C-alpha positions in Angstrom: 9.0 -13.7 -10.6 8.6 -16.4 -8.0 7.3 -19.8 -9.2 4.2 -19.7 -6.9 3.1 -16.4 -8.6 3.7 -17.8 -12.1 1.6 -20.9 -11.3 -1.2 -18.6 -10.0 -1.1 -16.3 -13.0 -1.0 -19.3 -15.5 -4.0 -20.9 -13.8 -6.2 -17.9 -14.4 -8.7 -17.7 -17.2 -7.8 -15.9 -20.4 -10.0 -13.0 -21.6 -11.4 -12.0 -18.2 -12.9 -8.6 -17.6 -10.6 -5.6 -17.2 -12.0 -4.3 -13.9 -8.9 -4.5 -11.7 -6.6 -1.7 -10.6 -3.1 -1.4 -9.2 -2.6 1.4 -6.6 0.1 2.9 -4.5 -0.6 4.5 -1.1 1.6 6.7 1.1 1.3 5.6 4.7 1.6 7.7 7.8 5.2 6.7 8.4 6.2 7.8 4.9 6.4 4.3 3.4 4.7 3.2 0.2 2.2 0.4 -0.1 1.2 -1.3 -3.4 -1.9 -3.4 -3.8 -4.6 -4.4 -6.3 -8.4 -4.1 -6.1 -11.5 -4.1 -8.2 -13.0 -1.1 -6.3 -10.1 1.1 -5.1 -12.3 3.5 -3.1 -13.8 0.6 -1.1 -10.4 -0.9 -0.6 -9.1 2.5 0.8 -11.9 2.5 3.3 -10.9 -1.0 4.4 -7.3 0.1 4.9 -8.5 3.1 6.9 -10.6 1.0 9.2 -7.7 -1.4 9.8 -9.4 -4.2 7.9 -7.1 -4.1 4.9 -3.7 -5.5 4.6 -1.7 -6.1 7.8 1.0 -3.7 6.5 -1.4 -0.7 6.6 -3.0 -1.5 9.9 -0.3 0.1 11.9 0.9 2.6 9.3 -2.4 4.3 8.5 -2.7 5.2 4.8 -2.8 8.9 4.1 -2.9 9.4 0.3 -3.6 7.5 -2.9 -0.6 8.4 -5.0 -1.0 6.2 -8.1 -3.7 4.1 -9.8 -3.5 2.1 -12.9 -7.1 0.9 -13.8 -8.6 -1.4 -16.5 -6.4 -4.5 -16.0 -7.4 -8.1 -15.8 -6.6 -9.8 -12.5 -3.5 -11.5 -13.8 -2.2 -8.3 -15.4 -2.8 -6.5 -12.1 -1.0 -9.1 -10.1 2.0 -9.1 -12.5 2.1 -5.2 -12.4 1.9 -5.2 -8.6 4.9 -7.5 -8.4 6.8 -5.4 -10.9 6.1 -2.2 -8.9 7.0 -3.9 -5.6 10.4 -4.9 -7.0 11.2 -1.3 -8.0 13.5 0.7 -5.8 11.9 3.6 -4.0 13.3 6.3 -6.3 11.8 4.5 -9.3 8.4 4.3 -7.6 8.5 8.0 -6.8 9.3 8.7 -10.5 6.4 6.5 -11.5 4.1 8.4 -9.2 5.3 11.8 -10.4 4.8 10.8 -14.1 1.3 9.5 -13.6 -0.3 12.3 -11.7 0.9 15.8 -10.8 -1.2 16.0 -7.6 -1.9 13.0 -5.2 -5.4 12.5 -4.0 -5.9 12.8 -0.3 -7.2 9.8 1.6 -10.5 10.8 3.1 -11.6 8.1 5.5 -15.2 7.5 6.5 -16.5 8.7 9.9 -15.2 6.4 12.6 -12.2 5.1 10.7 -8.9 4.6 12.4 -7.2 6.9 9.9 -8.8 9.9 11.6 -6.0 9.7 14.2 -3.1 12.0 13.6 -0.2 10.7 11.6 3.0 9.8 13.5 5.4 12.7 13.6 8.6 10.9 14.6 9.8 7.3 14.4 9.5 6.8 18.2 5.8 7.7 18.0 5.0 4.8 15.6 3.1 1.8 16.7 5.7 -0.9 16.9 5.5 -4.6 17.1 6.9 -6.0 20.4 10.2 -7.1 19.0 10.7 -3.8 17.2 9.7 -1.9 20.4 12.3 -3.8 22.4 15.0 -3.0 19.8 14.0 0.7 19.8 14.2 0.8 23.6 17.6 -0.8 23.6 18.9 1.7 21.1 17.5 4.6 23.1 19.5 3.4 26.1 22.7 3.7 24.1 21.9 7.1 22.5 
């Protein structure tokens, strides 16, 4: 674990309430996003409106795949880091073991997630540098 995370975890109070959860989302481009929250449902709505993490703003979360509730904040941060370090096959195995059927992401009315999911890599919303690389690759294809 990185030293800055260790300092942060050590600085937290012992015996705090166990009201934090770790969660994994599947985004519109097929990637997995891991995060922590006290209220996972409210956090999912934030992600859907584009007000959550920068990672999910352009990838539009589709489904909640995994949730581990009843953790202290420090436990949730440590668990999040451990999950993020896992290779994708290990994350998929963790998801399969935890729940047989993923919950669909149902955004509130007016959320950005109501837009259709991207169907091909070229239809994704790309940052300017990535867009230029994709255009350069398309010229040579």
